[in-house]
N, C-alpha and C positions, 0 to 999 in steps of 0.2 A: 504494500500500500504506500502511495506517495504522500509525503507530509506536505500539507498546504498551509500557508499563512492564514491566520484568522482574518475574517472580513471585518474591517474597521468601519463602523457606522458613519463616522465623520470624514472618512477619506473619499477622494474623488478618483475614479478608475476610468481607464480607456476601455473600449470594447475588448481589446486584446487582453488587457489585464483581468477584466471580469471573466472572460472565457477561461483564462489560466486558473484563476481562483476557484471557479466552479468545476473545472475539469471537463469542459465541453468545447465544441468547436466555435469558431468565430461566426459561422453561419447560424448556429443555434442561438447565439446571443442576438444576432440580427433578427431572427424569427421571433424571439421573445419580446424584443422592442416593438417590432411591427404588430404583433398580436396584442400589445398593450399590457403584457404581463410584467415587463421590466421597464421602469421609467428611466428615460434618458433625456439629456439636454444638449442642444446645439445652439450656442449664442449666434446672433447675426454676424455675418462676415467671417465666421470661423468654420472650417471644415470638420474639425475634430468633435467627436461626440463624448460627452461626459456622463458618467454613471455614478451616483452617490452610493456609498457602501450601504446606507440605510435603505436604498431602493432594492438592492440585491437581497438584503436580509428580509425586507417586507415581502418580496416575491417568494422567497423560500418559505416564509411563514404562511402565506396565502395558499400555497400549493402543497402544504404538508399532508402527507398521507396518514390517515388515522389507523390505529391498531384495532383490528376486529377481534371481538371476544366471542 
């Protein structure tokens, strides 16, 4: 198992960094953003997309799978 850094709620991540943190592909991150499951920002006149750590944590909480009993 690969050791990953913890997601910091107050940090700002690029799409590439978010993909690495979650262990998914960049295309998966793009799909999550397009589907509205992962909130991202792109300020005017900047090509780069920013993702708050809190947005990643919120997406993980919203999509948590419950344990069946």
